[in-house]
NULUMDREN-901932 format. One record per residue: residue in one letter; x, y, z of N, C-alpha, C, O in turn. Coordinates in steps of 0.1 Angstrom, whole numbers, padded with zeros to 4 digits, always signed. Example, Ala and Ser with C-alpha at 12.3 -4.5 7.8 and 13.67 -1.06 7.14 Angstrom:
<nodes>
A+0132-0057+0078+0123-0045+0078+0132-0033+0078+0142-0033+0085
S+0128-0022+0071+0137-0011+0071+0129+0000+0079+0134+0011+0080
</nodes>
This chain:
<nodes>
M+0094-0061-0308+0089-0074-0304+0099-0085-0308+0100-0095-0300
L+0106-0084-0319+0116-0094-0323+0127-0095-0313+0132-0105-0310
E+0131-0083-0306+0141-0083-0296+0137-0091-0284+0145-0098-0278
I+0124-0090-0280+0119-0098-0269+0120-0112-0272+0124-0120-0263
L+0115-0117-0284+0116-0131-0287+0130-0136-0288+0133-0147-0283
K+0139-0128-0293+0153-0132-0293+0159-0133-0279+0166-0143-0277
D+0155-0124-0271+0160-0125-0257+0155-0137-0250+0162-0144-0242
E+0142-0141-0253+0137-0153-0247+0143-0166-0252+0145-0175-0244
Q+0147-0166-0265+0154-0177-0270+0168-0179-0264+0172-0190-0261
E+0175-0168-0262+0188-0168-0255+0187-0173-0241+0196-0179-0236
F+0175-0171-0235+0174-0175-0221+0175-0190-0220+0181-0195-0210
Y+0170-0198-0229+0170-0212-0228+0183-0219-0233+0184-0231-0233
K+0193-0211-0237+0206-0216-0240+0215-0216-0227+0212-0209-0218
N+0225-0224-0227+0235-0225-0216+0228-0227-0203+0227-0218-0194
I+0222-0239-0201+0214-0242-0189+0222-0241-0176+0216-0237-0166
W+0235-0244-0176+0243-0243-0164+0244-0229-0160+0244-0226-0148
G+0246-0220-0169+0247-0206-0166+0234-0201-0160+0235-0193-0151
K+0223-0205-0166+0210-0201-0161+0207-0206-0147+0202-0199-0138
L+0212-0219-0144+0210-0224-0130+0219-0216-0120+0214-0214-0109
F+0230-0212-0125+0239-0203-0116+0232-0190-0113+0231-0186-0101
L+0226-0184-0123+0219-0171-0121+0207-0173-0113+0203-0164-0106
F+0201-0185-0113+0189-0187-0105+0192-0189-0090+0185-0183-0082
F+0203-0196-0087+0206-0199-0073+0215-0189-0066+0215-0188-0054
I+0223-0181-0074+0232-0172-0068+0226-0162-0059+0231-0158-0049
P+0214-0156-0063+0207-0147-0053+0204-0153-0040+0205-0146-0030
F+0200-0166-0040+0197-0172-0027+0210-0174-0019+0209-0172-0007
V+0221-0178-0026+0233-0180-0019+0238-0166-0012+0242-0166-0001
I+0237-0156-0020+0241-0142-0015+0232-0138-0004+0236-0133+0006
G+0219-0140-0005+0209-0136+0005+0212-0144+0018+0212-0137+0029
F+0213-0157+0018+0216-0164+0030+0229-0161+0036+0231-0162+0048
S+0239-0158+0028+0252-0154+0032+0251-0141+0040+0258-0140+0051
Y+0243-0132+0036+0242-0119+0043+0235-0121+0056+0240-0116+0066
V+0225-0130+0057+0218-0133+0069+0228-0140+0079+0228-0137+0091
G+0236-0149+0073+0246-0155+0082+0256-0146+0087+0261-0147+0099
L+0260-0136+0079+0270-0126+0084+0263-0117+0095+0270-0114+0105
L+0251-0114+0094+0244-0106+0104+0244-0115+0117+0245-0109+0128
Y+0242-0128+0116+0241-0136+0128+0255-0137+0135+0256-0136+0147
L+0266-0137+0127+0279-0137+0132+0282-0124+0140+0289-0124+0150
I+0277-0113+0134+0280-0100+0140+0271-0098+0153+0275-0093+0163
L+0258-0101+0151+0248-0097+0162+0246-0109+0172+0242-0106+0183
G+0248-0121+0167+0245-0132+0176+0230-0135+0176+0222-0129+0169
N+0227-0145+0185+0213-0148+0187+0206-0139+0196+0202-0142+0207
T+0204-0126+0191+0199-0115+0199+0186-0111+0193+0182-0114+0182
N+0178-0103+0201+0166-0097+0196+0168-0088+0184+0160-0088+0175
T+0180-0081+0184+0183-0072+0173+0184-0081+0160+0179-0076+0149
F+0190-0092+0160+0192-0101+0148+0178-0105+0143+0175-0104+0131
W+0170-0110+0152+0157-0115+0148+0147-0104+0143+0139-0106+0134
I+0148-0092+0149+0140-0081+0144+0144-0077+0130+0136-0075+0121
V+0157-0075+0128+0162-0071+0115+0159-0082+0105+0155-0079+0093
G+0162-0094+0108+0160-0106+0099+0145-0107+0096+0141-0109+0084
G+0136-0105+0106+0122-0105+0103+0117-0094+0094+0109-0096+0085
A+0124-0082+0095+0120-0071+0087+0124-0074+0072+0117-0071+0063
M+0136-0080+0070+0140-0084+0057+0131-0094+0050+0127-0092+0039
F+0126-0103+0058+0117-0113+0053+0103-0107+0050+0097-0110+0039
A+0098-0099+0059+0085-0092+0057+0085-0083+0044+0075-0082+0037
Y+0097-0077+0042+0098-0068+0030+0095-0075+0017+0092-0068+0007
L+0096-0088+0017+0094-0095+0004+0079-0096+0000+0076-0099-0011
F+0071-0093+0010+0056-0095+0008+0049-0082+0009+0051-0074+0019
P+0040-0078+0000+0031-0067+0001+0021-0070+0012+0018-0081+0014
P+0016-0059+0020+0019-0045+0017+0031-0040+0025+0032-0028+0028
F+0040-0048+0029+0052-0044+0036+0062-0037+0027+0070-0044+0020
G+0062-0024+0026+0071-0016+0018+0082-0010+0027+0080-0011+0039
K+0092-0004+0021+0102+0002+0029+0097+0014+0037+0103+0017+0048
E+0086+0020+0033+0080+0031+0040+0073+0026+0053+0070+0034+0062
T+0071+0013+0055+0065+0008+0067+0075-0001+0074+0076-0001+0087
V+0083-0009+0067+0092-0018+0073+0103-0011+0081+0106-0014+0092
I+0109-0001+0075+0120+0006+0081+0116+0014+0094+0122+0012+0104
P+0106+0022+0093+0101+0029+0105+0098+0019+0117+0101+0021+0128
T+0090+0009+0113+0086-0001+0123+0098-0008+0130+0098-0009+0142
T+0108-0011+0122+0120-0018+0127+0128-0009+0136+0132-0013+0146
I+0130+0003+0131+0138+0013+0139+0131+0016+0152+0138+0018+0162
F+0118+0019+0151+0111+0022+0163+0112+0010+0173+0113+0013+0185
T+0111-0002+0168+0112-0014+0177+0125-0014+0184+0126-0017+0196
L+0136-0012+0176+0150-0012+0182+0151-0001+0192+0158-0003+0202
L+0146+0011+0189+0147+0022+0198+0139+0019+0211+0143+0022+0222
G+0128+0012+0209+0120+0008+0221+0127-0002+0230+0126-0001+0242
L+0135-0011+0224+0142-0021+0232+0155-0015+0238+0158-0018+0250
H+0162-0006+0231+0175-0001+0235+0174+0013+0240+0184+0019+0244
S+0162+0019+0240+0160+0033+0244+0167+0042+0235+0171+0038+0224
I+0169+0054+0239+0176+0064+0231+0191+0062+0230+0198+0069+0222
Q+0196+0052+0237+0211+0050+0237+0216+0043+0225+0228+0043+0222
L+0206+0038+0216+0211+0032+0204+0217+0042+0195+0211+0052+0192
S+0229+0039+0190+0237+0048+0181+0229+0050+0168+0224+0041+0162
P+0228+0063+0164+0222+0066+0151+0229+0059+0139+0222+0053+0131
V+0242+0058+0139+0249+0051+0128+0245+0036+0128+0242+0031+0117
V+0245+0030+0140+0241+0015+0140+0227+0013+0136+0224+0004+0127
A+0218+0020+0141+0203+0018+0138+0200+0021+0123+0194+0013+0117
I+0205+0033+0119+0201+0037+0105+0208+0028+0095+0202+0023+0085
F+0221+0025+0097+0229+0017+0087+0224+0003+0087+0222-0003+0077
L+0222-0003+0099+0218-0017+0100+0205-0020+0093+0204-0029+0085
V+0195-0012+0097+0182-0014+0091+0181-0010+0077+0175-0018+0068
S+0185+0002+0073+0184+0007+0060+0192-0002+0050+0187-0005+0039
S+0204-0005+0053+0212-0013+0044+0206-0027+0042+0207-0033+0031
S+0201-0033+0053+0195-0046+0052+0183-0047+0043+0181-0056+0035
V+0174-0037+0045+0162-0036+0036+0166-0033+0022+0160-0039+0012
A+0176-0024+0019+0181-0022+0006+0187-0034+0000+0186-0036-0012
F+0193-0042+0008+0199-0055+0003+0189-0064-0003+0192-0071-0012
V+0177-0064+0003+0166-0073-0002+0163-0068-0016+0160-0076-0025
D+0162-0055-0018+0160-0050-0032+0171-0054-0041+0168-0058-0053
V+0183-0054-0037+0195-0058-0045+0193-0072-0050+0195-0075-0061
V+0190-0081-0040+0189-0095-0043+0177-0099-0052+0178-0106-0061
S+0165-0093-0047+0153-0097-0054+0153-0091-0069+0148-0098-0078
S+0158-0079-0071+0159-0074-0084+0169-0081-0093+0166-0083-0105
Y+0180-0086-0087+0189-0094-0095+0183-0107-0099+0184-0111-0111
F+0175-0113-0090+0169-0126-0093+0159-0124-0105+0158-0132-0114
L+0150-0113-0104+0140-0111-0114+0146-0107-0127+0141-0112-0138
L+0156-0098-0127+0162-0093-0140+0169-0104-0147+0168-0105-0160
Y+0175-0114-0140+0183-0124-0147+0176-0137-0147+0181-0147-0153
N+0163-0138-0142+0155-0150-0143+0141-0146-0147+0131-0151-0142
F+0140-0136-0156+0128-0129-0160+0118-0139-0165+0106-0139-0161
Y+0122-0148-0174+0113-0157-0180+0108-0169-0172+0098-0175-0174
M+0116-0172-0161+0112-0181-0151+0101-0175-0143+0090-0181-0140
A+0103-0162-0139+0093-0154-0132+0080-0153-0139+0069-0153-0133
K+0080-0153-0152+0068-0152-0160+0060-0164-0160+0048-0164-0163
K+0065-0175-0155+0058-0188-0154+0050-0188-0141+0041-0197-0139
I+0053-0179-0132+0046-0178-0119+0031-0173-0121+0030-0162-0127
P+0021-0180-0116+0007-0176-0118+0005-0162-0113+0012-0158-0103
L-0004-0154-0119-0007-0140-0115+0005-0131-0118+0003-0121-0126
L+0016-0133-0112+0028-0125-0115+0032-0125-0130+0034-0115-0136
G+0032-0137-0135+0035-0139-0150+0025-0132-0159+0029-0126-0169
R+0013-0133-0155+0002-0126-0163+0004-0111-0163+0002-0104-0173
W+0007-0106-0151+0009-0091-0149+0022-0087-0157+0021-0076-0163
I+0032-0095-0157+0044-0092-0164+0041-0091-0179+0046-0082-0186
D+0034-0101-0184+0031-0101-0199+0023-0089-0203+0026-0083-0213
K+0013-0085-0195+0005-0073-0199+0013-0060-0198+0012-0051-0206
S+0022-0060-0188+0031-0048-0186+0041-0047-0198+0043-0036-0202
Q+0046-0058-0202+0055-0058-0214+0048-0053-0226+0054-0045-0234
E+0036-0058-0229+0029-0053-0241+0026-0038-0240+0028-0031-0250
F+0022-0033-0229+0019-0019-0227+0032-0011-0229+0032-0001-0236
G+0043-0016-0223+0055-0009-0224+0061-0008-0238+0067+0002-0242
A+0059-0019-0245+0064-0020-0259+0057-0009-0268+0064-0003-0276
K+0044-0008-0266+0037+0002-0274+0041+0016-0270+0043+0025-0279
K+0043+0019-0257+0047+0032-0253+0061+0035-0258+0064+0047-0261
M+0070+0025-0258+0084+0028-0263+0084+0031-0278+0092+0040-0282
E+0075+0025-0286+0074+0029-0300+0070+0043-0302+0074+0050-0312
Q+0061+0048-0293+0055+0061-0295+0064+0072-0288+0064+0083-0293
N+0072+0068-0278+0080+0078-0271+0094+0073-0269+0097+0067-0258
E+0103+0076-0278+0117+0071-0277+0124+0078-0266+0134+0072-0260
W+0120+0090-0262+0127+0097-0251+0126+0090-0238+0135+0092-0229
I+0116+0081-0236+0115+0075-0223+0127+0066-0220+0132+0065-0209
K+0132+0059-0231+0143+0050-0229+0156+0058-0225+0164+0053-0217
R+0158+0070-0230+0169+0078-0227+0170+0082-0212+0180+0084-0206
L+0158+0084-0206+0157+0088-0192+0154+0076-0183+0151+0078-0171
A+0154+0064-0188+0150+0052-0181+0158+0050-0168+0152+0047-0157
F+0171+0052-0168+0179+0050-0156+0175+0058-0145+0173+0053-0134
Y+0173+0071-0147+0169+0080-0137+0154+0078-0133+0151+0080-0121
G+0146+0074-0142+0132+0071-0139+0131+0059-0130+0123+0060-0120
V+0138+0049-0133+0137+0037-0124+0143+0040-0110+0137+0036-0100
A+0154+0047-0110+0160+0050-0097+0150+0059-0089+0149+0056-0077
T+0144+0068-0095+0134+0077-0088+0122+0069-0083+0117+0071-0072
F+0118+0059-0092+0107+0050-0088+0110+0043-0075+0101+0041-0067
V+0122+0038-0074+0126+0031-0062+0127+0040-0050+0124+0036-0038
V+0132+0052-0052+0134+0061-0041+0120+0065-0034+0119+0065-0022
V+0110+0068-0043+0097+0072-0038+0091+0061-0030+0089+0050-0034
P+0087+0064-0017+0082+0054-0008+0067+0051-0010+0059+0057-0003
F+0064+0042-0019+0050+0037-0020+0050+0022-0024+0060+0017-0029
Q+0039+0016-0022+0038+0001-0024+0041-0002-0038+0036+0004-0047
G+0049-0012-0040+0053-0017-0053+0065-0010-0059+0069-0013-0070
S+0071-0001-0051+0083+0006-0056+0096-0001-0052+0107+0005-0053
G+0095-0013-0047+0107-0021-0043+0115-0027-0055+0112-0024-0067
G+0124-0036-0052+0132-0042-0062+0124-0050-0073+0127-0050-0085
V+0114-0057-0069+0106-0065-0078+0098-0056-0088+0099-0058-0100
G+0091-0046-0083+0083-0037-0091+0092-0029-0101+0089-0027-0112
A+0104-0025-0096+0113-0017-0104+0120-0026-0114+0123-0021-0125
S+0122-0039-0111+0128-0048-0121+0118-0049-0133+0123-0049-0145
I+0106-0051-0130+0096-0052-0141+0095-0039-0149+0094-0040-0161
L+0096-0028-0142+0095-0015-0149+0108-0014-0158+0106-0009-0170
G+0119-0018-0153+0131-0017-0162+0130-0026-0174+0135-0022-0185
R+0125-0038-0173+0123-0046-0184+0113-0041-0194+0115-0042-0206
V+0102-0035-0188+0092-0029-0197+0098-0018-0205+0094-0016-0217
L+0107-0010-0199+0113+0001-0206+0124-0004-0216+0130+0004-0223
G+0127-0017-0216+0137-0022-0225+0151-0019-0220+0160-0019-0229
M+0153-0017-0207+0167-0014-0202+0176-0026-0202+0171-0037-0201
N+0188-0023-0204+0199-0034-0202+0198-0038-0188+0196-0030-0179
K+0199-0052-0186+0197-0057-0172+0207-0051-0162+0204-0048-0151
Y+0220-0049-0167+0230-0044-0157+0226-0030-0153+0227-0027-0141
Y+0223-0021-0163+0220-0007-0160+0207-0006-0151+0206+0002-0143
A+0197-0015-0154+0185-0015-0146+0188-0019-0132+0183-0013-0122
W+0197-0029-0130+0201-0033-0116+0208-0022-0109+0205-0020-0097
V+0218-0016-0116+0225-0004-0109+0215+0007-0106+0217+0013-0095
S+0206+0009-0114+0196+0020-0112+0187+0016-0099+0185+0025-0091
I+0183+0004-0098+0175-0001-0087+0184+0000-0074+0179+0005-0064
I+0196-0004-0074+0205-0003-0063+0206+0011-0058+0205+0014-0046
T+0209+0020-0068+0211+0034-0064+0198+0040-0058+0199+0046-0047
G+0187+0038-0064+0174+0043-0058+0171+0037-0045+0166+0044-0036
S+0173+0024-0043+0170+0017-0031+0178+0022-0019+0172+0025-0009
F+0191+0023-0021+0199+0028-0010+0196+0043-0006+0196+0046+0006
I+0194+0051-0016+0190+0065-0013+0177+0065-0006+0176+0072+0005
G+0167+0058-0011+0154+0058-0004+0154+0052+0010+0148+0058+0019
C+0160+0041+0011+0161+0034+0024+0168+0043+0035+0163+0044+0046
F+0179+0049+0031+0186+0057+0041+0179+0070+0044+0179+0074+0056
L+0172+0076+0035+0164+0087+0038+0153+0084+0048+0151+0091+0058
I+0146+0073+0045+0136+0069+0055+0141+0065+0068+0136+0068+0079
G+0153+0058+0068+0160+0054+0080+0163+0066+0089+0161+0066+0101
I+0169+0077+0083+0173+0089+0090+0161+0095+0096+0161+0099+0108
V+0150+0097+0088+0138+0104+0094+0132+0095+0105+0127+0101+0115
S+0132+0082+0103+0126+0073+0113+0133+0073+0126+0127+0074+0137
Y+0146+0073+0126+0154+0073+0138+0152+0086+0146+0149+0085+0158
Y+0152+0097+0140+0151+0109+0147+0136+0112+0151+0134+0119+0161
T+0127+0107+0143+0113+0108+0147+0110+0099+0160+0104+0103+0169
G+0116+0087+0159+0114+0078+0171+0121+0083+0183+0115+0082+0194
G+0133+0089+0182+0140+0095+0193+0132+0106+0199+0132+0108+0211
T+0126+0114+0191+0118+0126+0196+0106+0121+0203+0102+0126+0214
I+0099+0110+0198+0087+0105+0205+0091+0099+0219+0084+0101+0229
I+0103+0093+0220+0108+0088+0233+0110+0099+0243+0106+0098+0254
R+0117+0109+0238+0120+0121+0247+0107+0128+0252+0107+0132+0264
I+0097+0129+0243+0085+0136+0247+0075+0128+0255+0070+0132+0265
F+0073+0116+0249+0062+0107+0254+0067+0095+0262+0059+0089+0270
G+0079+0091+0259+0084+0079+0266+0084+0067+0257+0078+0067+0246
T+0091+0056+0261+0092+0044+0253+0079+0037+0251+0077+0031+0240
N+0070+0037+0261+0058+0029+0260+0049+0034+0249+0042+0027+0242
V+0049+0047+0247+0041+0053+0236+0046+0049+0222+0039+0046+0213
L+0060+0049+0221+0066+0044+0209+0062+0030+0206+0059+0027+0194
M+0063+0021+0216+0059+0007+0213+0045+0005+0210+0041-0004+0202
L+0036+0014+0216+0022+0013+0212+0020+0017+0198+0011+0011+0191
L+0028+0027+0193+0027+0031+0179+0031+0020+0170+0025+0018+0160
V+0042+0013+0174+0047+0001+0166+0036-0009+0165+0033-0015+0155
A+0030-0012+0177+0019-0022+0177+0007-0018+0168+0002-0027+0161
G+0004-0006+0168-0007-0001+0159-0003-0002+0144-0011-0006+0136
M+0009+0001+0141+0014+0000+0127+0014-0014+0122+0009-0017+0111
L+0018-0024+0131+0018-0038+0128+0004-0043+0126+0001-0051+0117
F-0005-0038+0134-0019-0043+0133-0025-0038+0120-0032-0046+0114
I-0023-0026+0116-0028-0021+0104-0023-0028+0092-0030-0032+0083
I-0010-0031+0092-0003-0038+0081-0008-0052+0080-0011-0057+0069
A-0010-0059+0092-0015-0073+0092-0029-0073+0087-0033-0082+0079
F-0037-0063+0090-0051-0063+0086-0052-0061+0071-0060-0068+0064
I-0044-0052+0065-0043-0051+0050-0039-0063+0043-0045-0067+0033
F-0029-0070+0049-0023-0082+0043-0034-0093+0043-0036-0099+0032
L-0041-0095+0054-0051-0106+0055-0063-0102+0046-0069-0111+0040
Y-0067-0090+0045-0078-0086+0037-0075-0089+0022-0084-0094+0015
R-0063-0086+0018-0059-0088+0004-0058-0103+0001-0062-0108-0010
F-0053-0110+0011-0050-0125+0009-0064-0132+0008-0065-0141+0000
F-0073-0129+0016-0086-0136+0016-0097-0130+0007-0108-0135+0007
N-0094-0119+0001-0103-0112-0008-0101-0117-0022-0091-0113-0028
P-0110-0125-0028-0109-0130-0041-0107-0119-0052-0100-0121-0062
R-0114-0108-0050-0114-0097-0060-0100-0092-0062-0096-0087-0073
F-0091-0093-0051-0078-0088-0053-0070-0095-0064-0062-0089-0070
F-0072-0108-0065-0065-0116-0075-0071-0114-0089-0065-0119-0099
D-0082-0107-0090-0088-0105-0104-0085-0091-0109-0090-0087-0119
E-0077-0083-0101-0075-0069-0105-0067-0068-0118-0068-0058-0125
S-0058-0078-0121-0050-0078-0133-0057-0082-0146-0052-0081-0157
E-0070-0086-0145-0077-0090-0156-0083-0079-0164-0089-0080-0174
</nodes>
């Protein structure tokens, strides 16, 4: 617990350095979007991929839903002629990039994030629980790198850059190693989902046609939107951390 207090005291030193760490993820994120715009132009592909990156920041939009939906949409627009390399690399790397930036922001601005309502309370409780577990099981720390990477690879809600960053901090990992672990897991997980999604979408087009694939996309978006609205307007959802 003394290490946590010392870490927090260090946070409030060197204010200019902390401001740099706070704003640099935003600069990098907008730079990536600008690069996509230069490459793709003002096209449907740019807006679809950009929208997917934005949606991925908010639950219940996880990589297991964002990547298939985005690739299916691109396949529906471009038919089966869309190159596997282009579709898989463009969508998977863009979603993984969100994990890279969001995890960097949280790992290096951890105590600012703790001031955010609800999220901060969840972080505090997670830290307390993690500190107790670390005292009882020292072996967890030795396997932390692989554990966090695996956590990000596994496609389920909360396994993105934000959730993995909190897990890394709870385990007491060094920020740099936690970030590398998240990057490793994110790219592996995103590309695996991207590969499966592309060939699944291609198979659906060949057998049933493009219209069926687009109906599937519409259904997926409807379900995701329903879950999001239910959670947003359901007061009990915000009390789950109590």
